[in-house]
C-alpha positions in Angstrom: -101.9 -37.3 86.8 -101.0 -40.3 84.6 -99.3 -39.8 81.1 -99.0 -42.7 78.7 -95.7 -42.2 76.7 -95.3 -45.8 75.3 -97.4 -45.4 72.2 -95.5 -42.4 71.0 -92.2 -44.3 71.3 -93.5 -47.2 69.3 -94.7 -44.9 66.5 -91.2 -43.3 66.1 -89.5 -46.6 65.9 -91.9 -47.8 63.2 -91.2 -44.8 61.1 -87.5 -45.3 61.4 -87.8 -49.0 60.4 -89.9 -48.1 57.3 -87.2 -45.5 56.2 -84.5 -48.1 56.5 -86.5 -50.5 54.3 -87.0 -47.9 51.4 -83.3 -47.2 51.4 -82.4 -50.8 51.2 -84.8 -51.3 48.3 -83.2 -48.3 46.4 -79.8 -49.7 46.9 -80.9 -53.0 45.5 -82.4 -51.4 42.4 -79.3 -49.5 41.7 -77.1 -52.6 42.2 -79.3 -54.4 39.7 -79.2 -51.6 37.2 -75.4 -51.4 37.5 -75.2 -55.1 37.0 -77.4 -55.0 33.9 -75.5 -52.0 32.4 -72.2 -53.8 33.1 -73.5 -56.9 31.6 -74.7 -55.0 28.4 -71.4 -53.3 28.1 -69.5 -56.5 28.5 -71.9 -58.1 26.0 -71.4 -55.2 23.6 -67.7 -55.4 23.9 -67.9 -59.1 23.4 -70.1 -58.8 20.3 -67.9 -56.0 18.9 -64.9 -58.3 19.6 -66.6 -61.2 17.8 -67.3 -58.9 14.8 -63.7 -57.8 14.9 -62.7 -61.5 14.7 -65.1 -61.9 11.8 -63.7 -58.9 9.8 -60.2 -60.4 10.1 -61.2 -62.5 7.1 -64.2 -60.5 5.6 -64.7 -57.2 3.9 -66.3 -54.4 5.8 -69.9 -53.3 5.6 -70.6 -50.8 2.8 -67.8 -52.2 0.6 -68.1 -52.0 -3.2 -65.6 -53.2 -5.8 -66.1 -51.8 -9.3 -69.5 -50.5 -8.2 -70.7 -54.0 -7.1 -71.7 -54.8 -3.5 -69.1 -57.0 -1.8 -69.9 -56.2 1.9 -69.2 -58.8 4.6 -67.9 -61.3 2.0 -64.8 -63.4 2.5 -62.1 -63.4 -0.2 -63.3 -66.8 -1.4 -66.9 -65.8 -1.6 -66.0 -62.5 -3.3 -64.0 -64.4 -5.9 -66.9 -66.7 -6.5 -69.3 -63.8 -6.9 -67.0 -62.4 -9.5 -66.8 -65.7 -11.3 -70.6 -66.0 -11.3 -70.9 -62.6 -12.7 -68.3 -63.2 -15.4 -69.9 -66.5 -16.5 -73.0 -64.6 -17.6 -71.3 -61.4 -18.6 -72.6 -59.4 -21.6 -71.5 -56.0 -22.8 -74.1 -54.0 -24.6 -72.6 -51.5 -27.0 -74.8 -48.6 -28.2 -73.9 -46.6 -31.3 -75.4 -43.8 -33.3 -78.8 -43.9 -34.9 -80.1 -46.3 -32.4 -77.7 -49.1 -33.5 -76.9 -51.7 -30.9 -74.8 -54.8 -30.6 -73.3 -56.9 -27.8 -70.3 -59.0 -26.8 -70.8 -62.1 -24.6 -68.0 -63.2 -22.3 -68.0 -66.7 -23.8 -67.3 -65.2 -27.2 -64.0 -63.8 -26.1 -63.1 -66.5 -23.6 -63.5 -64.2 -20.7 -62.2 -65.5 -17.4 -61.6 -64.2 -13.9 -58.1 -63.7 -12.6 -57.8 -64.1 -8.9 -54.7 -62.2 -8.1 -55.3 -61.9 -4.3 -56.4 -58.3 -4.6 -59.6 -58.9 -2.6 -57.5 -60.7 0.1 -55.2 -57.7 0.1 -58.1 -55.4 0.7 -59.2 -57.5 3.6 -55.8 -57.5 5.1 -55.5 -53.8 4.7 -58.6 -53.4 7.0 -58.2 -52.9 10.7 -60.7 -55.5 12.0 -61.1 -53.5 15.3 -62.3 -50.4 13.3 -65.1 -52.3 11.5 -67.6 -50.0 13.2 -66.6 -47.1 10.9 -68.0 -49.1 8.0 -71.6 -48.6 9.4 -71.4 -45.0 8.4 -68.6 -44.8 5.9 -68.5 -46.3 2.4 -65.5 -48.1 1.0 -65.3 -48.0 -2.8 -62.6 -49.8 -4.7 -61.8 -49.9 -8.3 -59.9 -53.0 -9.2 -58.8 -53.2 -12.9 -57.7 -56.3 -14.7 -59.7 -58.7 -12.7 -60.4 -60.5 -15.9 -58.6 -61.7 -19.0 -59.8 -62.6 -22.5 -58.5 -63.8 -25.8 -57.3 -60.7 -27.8 -57.8 -62.5 -31.1 -61.3 -63.6 -30.2 -62.2 -60.1 -29.2 -60.8 -58.6 -32.5 -62.7 -61.2 -34.5 -65.9 -60.4 -32.6 -65.3 -56.7 -32.9 -65.0 -57.0 -36.7 -68.4 -58.7 -36.7 -70.2 -55.9 -34.8 -72.8 -54.0 -36.8 -70.9 -50.7 -36.3 -68.0 -51.9 -38.5 -70.0 -53.3 -41.4 -69.6 -51.4 -44.7 -73.3 -50.8 -45.0 -73.4 -49.2 -41.6 -70.5 -46.8 -42.2 -71.2 -43.3 -43.2 -68.2 -41.0 -43.6 -68.4 -37.7 -41.8 -69.1 -34.7 -44.1 -68.0 -31.1 -43.3 -70.6 -28.3 -43.1 -70.5 -26.3 -46.3 -72.1 -23.4 -48.1 -75.0 -24.2 -50.4 -75.4 -23.0 -53.9 -77.2 -19.7 -54.3 -80.9 -20.2 -53.4 -83.1 -18.5 -55.9 -86.1 -18.6 -53.6 -84.5 -17.1 -50.5 -82.0 -15.1 -52.6 -79.1 -16.0 -50.4 -76.5 -18.6 -49.5 -77.0 -20.9 -46.6 -74.8 -23.2 -44.5 -75.6 -26.8 -44.9 -75.1 -28.5 -41.6 -72.4 -31.1 -41.2 -73.2 -34.8 -41.3 -71.4 -36.5 -38.4 -71.7 -39.9 -40.0 -71.1 -43.2 -38.3 -67.4 -43.8 -38.9 -65.6 -45.0 -35.7 -62.1 -44.2 -34.6 -60.9 -47.8 -34.6 -58.1 -47.3 -32.1 -60.3 -45.3 -29.7 -63.1 -47.8 -30.0 -60.9 -50.7 -29.2 -59.6 -49.0 -26.1 -63.1 -48.1 -24.9 -64.4 -51.7 -25.4 -61.5 -53.2 -23.7 -61.8 -50.8 -20.8 -65.5 -51.6 -20.4 -64.8 -55.4 -20.4 -62.0 -55.0 -17.8 -64.4 -53.1 -15.6 -67.2 -55.5 -16.4 -69.5 -52.7 -17.4 -72.9 -53.8 -18.6 -73.3 -51.0 -21.2 -71.2 -48.6 -23.1 -72.2 -45.7 -25.4 -69.7 -45.2 -28.2 -71.0 -41.7 -28.8 -70.8 -40.7 -25.1 -67.2 -41.9 -25.1 -66.3 -39.9 -28.2 -65.4 -42.9 -30.4 -66.8 -41.4 -33.6 -64.8 -39.5 -36.1 -66.2 -35.9 -36.4 -66.2 -33.5 -39.4 -63.4 -31.0 -39.5 -65.8 -28.1 -40.2 -69.0 -27.6 -38.1 -72.1 -25.5 -38.7 -70.8 -22.8 -36.3 -67.3 -22.7 -37.7 -66.2 -19.1 -37.5 -64.6 -19.0 -41.0 -67.7 -20.6 -42.5 -70.0 -18.0 -40.9 -67.8 -15.2 -42.1 -67.8 -16.6 -45.6 -71.5 -17.0 -45.9 -72.0 -13.5 -44.5 -69.6 -12.2 -47.2 -71.5 -14.1 -49.9 -74.8 -12.8 -48.8 -73.4 -9.3 -48.7 -72.5 -9.7 -52.4 -75.8 -11.1 -53.5 -78.0 -8.6 -51.7 -76.6 -6.0 -54.2 -79.1 -4.6 -56.6 -78.1 -2.1 -59.2 -80.8 -0.7 -61.5 -79.1 0.9 -64.5 -81.3 3.7 -65.7 -81.3 4.2 -69.4 -84.6 6.2 -69.2 -86.4 4.3 -71.9 -85.1 1.0 -70.5 -83.6 -0.5 -67.3 -81.0 -3.1 -66.8 -81.3 -4.8 -63.4 -78.2 -6.5 -61.9 -79.2 -8.6 -58.8 -78.0 -11.5 -56.7 -78.9 -14.1 -59.3 -76.4 -12.6 -61.8 -73.8 -11.8 -59.1 -73.9 -15.4 -57.8 -72.6 -16.5 -61.2 -69.5 -14.3 -60.7 -68.6 -15.7 -57.3 -65.9 -18.3 -56.9 -65.5 -20.0 -53.5 -63.6 -22.8 -51.8 -63.2 -23.7 -48.1 -60.7 -21.0 -47.5 -61.9 -17.9 -49.4 -64.5 -16.2 -51.6 -63.7 -14.0 -54.6 -65.4 -12.3 -57.5 -64.5 -13.3 -61.0 -63.4 -9.9 -62.3 -63.2 -11.1 -65.9 -66.8 -12.0 -66.0 -67.8 -8.7 -64.4 -65.8 -6.9 -67.0 -67.5 -9.0 -69.7 -70.9 -8.0 -68.2 -70.0 -4.3 -68.4 -68.8 -4.9 -72.0 -72.1 -6.4 -73.0 -74.3 -3.7 -71.5 -71.9 -1.2 -73.2 -72.4 -2.9 -76.5 -76.1 -2.9 -76.0 -76.6 0.7 -74.9 -73.6 2.6 -76.3 -74.4 4.8 -79.3 -71.1 6.5 -79.6 -69.3 5.5 -82.8 -72.4 4.0 -84.5 -73.8 5.1 -87.8 -77.2 6.7 -87.6 -80.1 7.0 -89.9 -81.2 10.6 -90.3 -84.1 12.1 -92.1 -83.1 15.5 -93.5 -85.3 18.6 -93.8 -85.6 17.8 -97.5 -86.9 14.3 -96.7 -83.9 12.4 -97.7 -82.9 9.4 -95.5 -79.2 9.3 -94.9 -76.9 7.0 -93.0 -74.3 9.1 -91.2 -71.2 8.2 -89.3 -70.9 9.1 -85.7 -68.2 11.7 -85.7 -68.0 12.0 -81.9 -71.5 12.0 -80.6 -73.5 9.5 -78.5 -73.5 7.6 -75.2 -70.2 5.9 -74.3 -69.9 4.0 -71.0 -66.5 4.3 -69.3 -66.0 0.6 -68.7 -62.9 1.0 -66.5 -64.6 3.5 -64.1 -67.9 1.6 -64.2 -66.0 -1.6 -63.2 -64.4 0.2 -60.3 -67.7 1.6 -59.0 -69.6 -1.7 -59.6 -67.0 -3.7 -57.6 -67.3 -1.3 -54.7 -71.1 -1.5 -54.7 -71.0 -5.3 -54.8 -68.5 -5.4 -51.9 -70.8 -3.1 -49.9 -74.0 -4.9 -50.9 -75.5 -1.7 -52.3 -79.0 -1.2 -53.5 -79.1 1.7 -55.9 -80.7 3.1 -59.0 -78.3 5.0 -61.2 -77.0 5.5 -64.7 -73.7 3.9 -65.7 -70.4 5.9 -65.6 -70.1 7.6 -69.0 -67.1 9.0 -70.6 -69.2 10.6 -73.4 -72.8 11.7 -73.0 -75.3 12.4 -75.7 -78.0 15.1 -75.5 -81.0 12.7 -75.6 -81.6 9.2 -74.2 -82.8 6.3 -76.2 -81.7 4.6 -79.4 -82.5 7.7 -81.4 -80.2 9.9 -79.2 -80.4 12.8 -81.7 -83.9 13.5 -80.5 -85.9 16.4 -81.7 -83.7 19.3 -80.8 -80.5 19.6 -82.9 -78.5 21.7 -85.4 -78.8 20.4 -88.9 -76.1 21.5 -91.3 -76.8 20.8 -95.0 -73.3 21.2 -96.5 -74.5 20.7 -100.0 -77.0 23.6 -99.8 -74.9 25.6 -97.4 -77.9 26.0 -95.2 -78.4 25.5 -91.4 -81.6 24.6 -89.6 -82.0 24.6 -85.8 -84.7 22.3 -84.7 -86.3 22.8 -81.2 -88.6 20.0 -80.1 -89.2 19.0 -83.7 -89.8 22.5 -85.1 -87.5 24.8 -87.0 -86.6 27.7 -84.7 -83.7 29.2 -86.7 -82.4 29.1 -90.3 -79.2 30.5 -91.7 -76.9 30.3 -94.8 -73.3 29.7 -94.0 -69.9 29.0 -95.5 -68.2 25.8 -94.7 -64.7 24.3 -95.4 -62.8 25.1 -98.6 -63.2 22.1 -100.9 -60.4 23.0 -103.3 -57.8 23.4 -100.5 -58.8 20.2 -98.9 -60.5 21.8 -95.8 -63.9 20.2 -96.5 -66.1 20.1 -93.4 -66.5 16.3 -92.5 -70.0 14.9 -92.5 -71.4 13.0 -89.5 -73.2 13.4 -86.2 -71.4 15.4 -83.6 -72.2 17.3 -80.4 -71.6 20.8 -79.2 -68.4 20.5 -77.1 -68.8 23.8 -75.3 -69.6 27.4 -76.2 -67.6 30.6 -75.5 -67.7 34.3 -76.1 -65.0 36.4 -77.7 -62.6 33.6 -78.6 -59.6 33.7 -80.9 -59.3 30.9 -83.5 -55.7 30.0 -84.2 -54.1 28.0 -87.0 -50.7 27.7 -88.6 -51.0 31.0 -90.4 -53.9 32.8 -88.7 -55.3 34.0 -85.5 -58.9 35.2 -85.9 -61.0 36.7 -83.1 -64.8 35.8 -83.1 -67.6 36.8 -80.8 -69.5 33.5 -80.7 -67.6 30.2 -80.7 -69.4 26.8 -80.6 -67.0 23.9 -81.4 -68.5 20.5 -82.2 -65.7 18.5 -84.0 -62.3 19.1 -82.5 -61.2 22.6 -83.8 -64.2 22.7 -86.2 -67.1 24.7 -84.9 -69.9 27.3 -85.5 -68.9 30.9 -85.2 -69.6 34.4 -86.6 -67.6 35.6 -89.6 -67.8 39.4 -89.8 -65.2 39.5 -92.5 -67.6 37.9 -94.9 -70.3 39.8 -96.8 -72.0 36.9 -98.4 -73.0 33.4 -97.2 -74.4 30.3 -98.8 -74.4 29.3 -102.5 -71.0 27.8 -103.7 -68.6 30.1 -101.9 -67.2 27.3 -99.9 -65.9 25.5 -103.0 -63.0 28.0 -103.6 -63.3 30.5 -100.7 -64.4 28.4 -97.8 -63.1 28.2 -94.3 -60.6 25.9 -92.7 -63.5 23.6 -91.9 -65.6 25.7 -89.6 -69.2 26.8 -90.2 -69.0 30.6 -90.9 -72.3 32.4 -89.9 -73.5 35.9 -90.1 -72.9 37.5 -86.7 -76.6 38.1 -86.0 -77.4 34.4 -86.7 -74.4 33.2 -84.7 -75.6 35.3 -81.8 -79.1 33.9 -82.0 -77.8 30.3 -82.3 -75.4 30.9 -79.4 -78.2 31.8 -77.1 -80.2 28.6 -77.8 -77.6 25.8 -78.2 -76.3 23.9 -75.2 -73.3 21.7 -74.5 -73.8 18.2 -75.9 -76.6 19.2 -78.3 -76.4 17.2 -81.6 -74.9 18.7 -84.7 -75.6 16.8 -87.9 -73.5 17.5 -91.0 -74.1 16.1 -94.4 -73.7 16.7 -98.1 
């Protein structure tokens, strides 16, 4: 049997050869890749080195000086850039109320000072670390890169619109207005900030802006303006206006029944004195006001016209009857009410009160004592409710009962009347003029006629006990008693 083995051997050899060829090609590719990477690395190192050499004499990437871009410039080119900028420099100055002016570099002889600062910045850089500047910023503030003529700047500054007399408005403090009759209160008038500049501060700000070659500066933003001392929200001012409005919200309605007297903020505002530090009430004017309403409404001490039962018209003195305002106590109460801002309807504080309101405060209920006829009438609501004869003060001994208009002081049962030489008990006692009063006189058998001339009382009105009792039951404290001859 014949077996052919040659073909199988050849096939194995061919496969081995092909395997060697693939391996050789892979090695070749790797060698080439390594060569390329090596070349790129060397090139990168070389390029980085070249840039390092460049940055020995140039500023880094991302370098700014005084907010201007100076990246990759040499010191010389950087200086030239500054000079170019300065040659066309203009500072725009913005003031209040949309005012604006400018200063040109040529007007103040502005020039660049090359003091080697930029060169120092370059030398301070490590040229081999320039790569950091690709991701990192280098900002420098370099003052005094320029110089100018101080006199020229001062002259130009004086010519600026902000310093012209017609442009200057002095600041005005916030203040409290006069009393507003429409709103019925005081108001704070807001301060006026004005347009007056602080010369020293303004000079400094303008110079600083020029040194830094700023293009624009706002005098208001830099706080160059003089401001009022007192602002709208000043604590003391707010407290003061609050106090004033507390005063003028007061309303006092004085009730005189037939009339009213209204005291309100309009009147009170005329009594207020104020300055920047304090508010006060003019007490003299308040007392004068009380004096005037007292003069108008007081009836105590005034003569009165009286129509007698007989029809005679008499003018009688006020012996101690009428309305009398207690001015001192009224002042105290009124001051308290103004301070509290009270709104109230009330009568004044009286020291003496009459029985009836109005100008005719006698009214229609009263005791009428006709001393000439020695006869008494008690009128109740205009009608005679009681009549009686009486005995009045002894004329011969000088105890005549005084004429006038009085009021029942009080009434008492079982009183003892005392004098220098007597002590007389009575059942019904109704004084109306000091120690003079109406009372029963049981020791008398007769009343009326002319008994009083020689055998009268010490001034009192002696009545029959029955009449005195009836009168006692119907009179009241304060009721008018009219005596006349």
